[in-house]
C-alpha positions as CSV (number, residue, x, y, z in Angstrom):
1,M,-48.4,-56.1,-57.2
2,S,-46.3,-54.2,-54.7
3,A,-47.2,-52.2,-51.6
4,V,-45.2,-49.4,-50.0
5,E,-45.7,-47.7,-46.7
6,D,-45.2,-44.0,-46.5
7,G,-45.8,-42.1,-43.3
8,G,-48.2,-44.7,-41.9
9,S,-50.2,-44.9,-45.2
10,W,-50.0,-47.6,-47.8
11,R,-50.0,-47.3,-51.6
12,L,-50.3,-50.0,-54.2
13,T,-48.7,-50.3,-57.6
14,G,-49.3,-53.0,-60.2
15,V,-52.0,-54.8,-62.3
16,K,-54.6,-57.5,-61.5
17,E,-56.2,-59.2,-64.5
18,P,-58.6,-60.7,-65.0
19,V,-60.8,-59.6,-62.1
20,L,-64.3,-61.0,-62.4
21,A,-66.9,-58.2,-62.1
22,G,-64.0,-55.9,-61.2
23,A,-65.4,-52.9,-62.9
24,R,-68.5,-52.8,-60.7
25,A,-67.0,-53.6,-57.3
26,D,-67.3,-50.8,-54.7
27,V,-64.5,-52.3,-52.6
28,L,-61.6,-54.4,-53.7
29,V,-59.5,-56.8,-51.5
30,V,-56.1,-56.8,-53.1
31,S,-53.1,-59.0,-52.4
32,A,-49.6,-57.5,-52.7
33,L,-46.0,-58.2,-51.9
34,V,-44.4,-56.6,-48.9
35,D,-40.8,-57.6,-48.1
36,G,-41.4,-60.9,-49.9
37,Q,-44.6,-61.7,-48.0
38,T,-48.2,-61.6,-49.2
39,R,-50.3,-59.0,-47.5
40,L,-54.0,-58.1,-48.1
41,F,-55.3,-54.6,-48.5
42,V,-58.7,-52.9,-49.0
43,V,-59.1,-50.4,-51.8
44,R,-62.2,-48.2,-52.4
45,G,-63.6,-48.3,-55.9
46,D,-63.2,-44.5,-56.3
47,A,-59.6,-44.4,-55.0
48,D,-57.0,-42.1,-56.7
49,G,-54.8,-43.9,-59.2
50,L,-57.2,-46.8,-59.7
51,T,-58.1,-47.6,-63.3
52,R,-60.5,-50.3,-64.3
53,T,-61.0,-51.4,-67.9
54,A,-64.1,-53.7,-68.3
55,Y,-64.7,-56.2,-71.0
56,R,-67.0,-59.1,-71.8
57,T,-65.7,-62.7,-71.3
58,H,-66.4,-65.5,-73.9
59,D,-68.9,-67.1,-71.6
60,G,-71.1,-64.0,-71.3
61,G,-69.7,-62.7,-68.0
62,R,-67.8,-59.6,-67.3
63,A,-64.2,-59.0,-66.2
64,A,-61.8,-56.1,-65.9
65,K,-58.2,-55.2,-66.0
66,V,-57.5,-53.3,-62.7
67,A,-54.5,-51.1,-62.6
68,F,-53.0,-49.5,-59.5
69,A,-50.7,-46.4,-59.7
70,D,-49.6,-45.3,-56.3
71,T,-53.2,-46.0,-55.1
72,P,-54.0,-45.5,-51.4
73,A,-55.0,-48.6,-49.5
74,E,-55.7,-49.8,-46.0
75,P,-54.3,-53.1,-44.5
76,L,-56.9,-55.8,-44.1
77,G,-57.0,-57.0,-40.4
78,D,-54.0,-56.2,-38.4
79,G,-51.9,-55.8,-41.5
80,T,-49.1,-58.1,-40.3
81,G,-47.9,-61.6,-41.2
82,D,-47.8,-63.5,-44.4
83,R,-51.3,-64.2,-45.8
84,T,-50.3,-66.6,-48.5
85,A,-52.0,-69.6,-46.7
86,D,-55.2,-67.5,-46.3
87,V,-55.3,-66.6,-49.9
88,E,-54.7,-70.2,-51.0
89,R,-57.5,-71.5,-48.7
90,A,-59.9,-68.9,-50.1
91,Q,-59.1,-69.8,-53.6
92,A,-59.5,-73.5,-52.8
93,L,-63.0,-72.9,-51.4
94,A,-63.8,-71.0,-54.6
95,R,-62.6,-73.9,-56.7
96,I,-64.8,-76.3,-54.8
97,A,-67.8,-73.9,-55.4
98,Y,-67.0,-73.6,-59.1
99,A,-66.7,-77.5,-59.2
100,N,-70.3,-77.7,-58.0
101,E,-71.4,-75.1,-60.5
102,A,-69.7,-77.1,-63.2
103,I,-71.7,-80.2,-62.1
104,G,-74.9,-78.3,-62.7
105,A,-73.8,-77.2,-66.2
106,M,-72.7,-80.7,-67.1
107,S,-76.0,-82.2,-65.8
108,T,-78.0,-79.8,-68.0
109,A,-75.8,-80.4,-71.0
110,L,-76.2,-84.2,-70.7
111,A,-79.9,-84.0,-70.1
112,T,-80.3,-81.7,-73.2
113,T,-78.2,-84.1,-75.3
114,T,-80.1,-87.3,-74.2
115,E,-83.4,-85.6,-74.9
116,Y,-82.2,-84.6,-78.4
117,L,-81.1,-88.2,-79.1
118,K,-84.6,-89.4,-78.2
119,T,-86.4,-86.9,-80.4
120,R,-84.1,-86.2,-83.4
121,K,-84.7,-88.6,-86.3
122,Q,-82.3,-89.8,-88.9
123,F,-83.0,-92.5,-91.5
124,G,-86.5,-92.7,-90.1
125,V,-85.6,-93.6,-86.5
126,T,-84.6,-91.5,-83.5
127,L,-80.8,-91.1,-82.8
128,N,-80.9,-93.1,-79.6
129,K,-81.6,-96.2,-81.7
130,F,-78.0,-96.0,-82.9
131,Q,-75.9,-98.0,-80.4
132,A,-72.7,-96.0,-80.9
133,L,-74.4,-92.7,-79.9
134,T,-76.1,-94.3,-76.9
135,F,-72.7,-95.6,-75.7
136,R,-71.2,-92.1,-76.0
137,A,-74.1,-90.7,-73.9
138,A,-73.5,-93.4,-71.3
139,D,-69.8,-92.4,-71.2
140,M,-70.8,-88.8,-70.6
141,Y,-73.0,-90.0,-67.7
142,V,-70.0,-91.9,-66.1
143,S,-67.8,-88.8,-66.4
144,L,-70.6,-86.7,-64.8
145,E,-71.1,-89.0,-61.8
146,L,-67.3,-89.3,-61.2
147,A,-67.1,-85.5,-61.1
148,R,-70.2,-85.2,-59.0
149,S,-68.9,-87.6,-56.3
150,T,-65.5,-85.8,-56.2
151,A,-67.1,-82.4,-55.9
152,L,-69.4,-83.5,-53.1
153,W,-66.5,-85.1,-51.3
154,A,-64.5,-81.9,-51.6
155,A,-67.4,-79.9,-50.2
156,M,-67.6,-82.3,-47.2
157,V,-63.9,-82.0,-46.6
158,A,-64.3,-78.2,-46.5
159,A,-67.2,-78.4,-44.1
160,A,-65.3,-80.7,-41.8
161,G,-62.3,-78.4,-41.8
162,G,-60.0,-80.9,-43.6
163,D,-57.2,-80.4,-46.2
164,V,-59.3,-78.1,-48.4
165,V,-56.5,-77.3,-50.7
166,T,-55.8,-80.9,-51.8
167,A,-59.5,-81.6,-52.0
168,A,-60.0,-78.6,-54.2
169,D,-57.2,-79.7,-56.5
170,R,-58.7,-83.2,-56.8
171,A,-62.1,-81.7,-57.6
172,R,-60.7,-79.3,-60.1
173,L,-58.8,-82.1,-62.0
174,Q,-61.9,-84.4,-62.1
175,T,-64.4,-81.7,-63.1
176,S,-61.9,-80.3,-65.7
177,R,-61.6,-83.6,-67.5
178,A,-65.4,-84.3,-67.2
179,A,-66.3,-80.8,-68.4
180,R,-64.2,-81.1,-71.6
181,H,-65.5,-84.6,-72.3
182,I,-69.2,-83.7,-71.7
183,G,-69.1,-80.3,-73.4
184,K,-67.3,-81.7,-76.5
185,D,-69.5,-84.7,-76.9
186,A,-72.7,-82.7,-76.2
187,I,-71.8,-80.5,-79.2
188,Q,-70.8,-83.4,-81.4
189,L,-73.9,-85.5,-80.7
190,H,-76.1,-82.5,-81.6
191,G,-74.3,-82.0,-84.9
192,G,-74.3,-78.6,-86.5
193,I,-77.0,-77.1,-84.2
194,G,-74.6,-77.6,-81.3
195,V,-72.3,-74.8,-82.4
196,T,-74.9,-72.2,-83.2
197,A,-75.1,-69.2,-81.0
198,E,-78.8,-69.7,-80.3
199,Y,-78.5,-73.2,-78.8
200,S,-77.7,-73.8,-75.2
201,V,-75.1,-76.6,-75.2
202,G,-72.5,-74.3,-76.8
203,H,-73.0,-71.8,-74.0
204,Y,-72.7,-74.4,-71.3
205,T,-69.5,-75.6,-72.9
206,S,-68.1,-72.1,-73.0
207,R,-69.0,-71.6,-69.3
208,L,-67.4,-74.9,-68.4
209,T,-64.2,-73.8,-70.2
210,A,-64.2,-70.6,-68.3
211,I,-64.7,-72.4,-65.0
212,D,-61.7,-74.7,-65.8
213,H,-59.5,-71.6,-66.2
214,L,-60.5,-69.8,-63.1
215,L,-57.9,-70.1,-60.3
216,G,-55.9,-72.8,-62.0
217,D,-57.0,-75.3,-64.7
218,G,-57.0,-79.1,-64.6
219,E,-53.5,-79.5,-65.8
220,W,-52.3,-77.1,-63.1
221,A,-54.1,-79.1,-60.4
222,L,-52.6,-82.3,-61.8
223,S,-49.1,-80.9,-61.5
224,R,-49.7,-79.9,-57.9
225,L,-51.1,-83.4,-57.0
226,A,-48.2,-85.1,-58.9
227,A,-45.6,-83.1,-57.0
228,V,-46.7,-84.7,-53.7
229,V,-47.6,-88.2,-54.9
230,A,-44.3,-89.5,-53.3
231,D,-45.6,-88.4,-49.9
232,H,-48.2,-91.2,-50.0
233,Q,-47.6,-94.8,-49.2
234,T,-47.5,-97.2,-52.2
235,V,-50.0,-100.1,-51.7
236,D,-49.7,-103.5,-53.3
237,P,-53.2,-104.3,-54.5
238,L,-52.5,-108.0,-53.8
239,G,-51.2,-107.7,-50.3
240,A,-49.1,-105.6,-47.9
241,P,-47.7,-102.1,-48.7
242,Y,-44.4,-102.0,-50.5
243,T,-41.3,-101.2,-48.4
C-alpha cells in the first residue's frame, strides 16, 4: 500500500486483504508507506477508487478484499512520523483480546466434551469410565489453564503499560497450541458427531483456527520470541547464572 501527496491531498493505491467486516465499515483506517515509513490515513467508505469485495470466512464471519486505486485519503493525526510502533502496539492489544476470546471458546469446547463423555454410552457404560478418554480430557484441561493464565497475565501487562508486544506474542503462542490441542481432541472424543455441521465443537474449532491466523499465528509468534531469546540471561537451575 503506497500513499502519494498531490497538491496537499493524499491518494492511496494498493490492496488490503483480508479486512474483517471491511465491506460494511463506514470509515477505514489504512496504513501505507510514505518514503519508507508507515503512515496512517482515514478513508471514507464511499470514496472514489475504493472497491470492496465481501466474502464469508470459514468460521462464519465476514471479511473483504479492499482495493484502493488513487483513492483520496486524509492523514490521521498530524500526518507525520513513522507509525510502525503504534500499529504494532494496536495489533498486540488485539492479539491479547483474541487470546481471551479463544479462552472462552476452549472452555466451552472442553465443557461440552466432558458432558458428552459423562452421558454417551458405549458397551453399556458412559465414556468417562474409560480411563484413556478421561486422561485425554484431563490433558485438555491442563492446556486450557496454561493458556488462561498466560492470557490473563498478558492482559495485566497491557493494563500496567508494560511490554505489550512481547506479552501478546507469548499469549498467542500459548493459546495457539492450546486451541489446536483442545479443538482437535474435542472433535475426536465426540467421534463422528464432532465433525457434523450441526454440532458446536466443530464450529468452535473453526473459530479457534481463525483466531490463530489473525495478526500472526503461533509459529510466527514463536519465531519472534526465539529471535530475542539470547537477550535474556541464562539461569542455572541448580545455582548461579551462567557466565
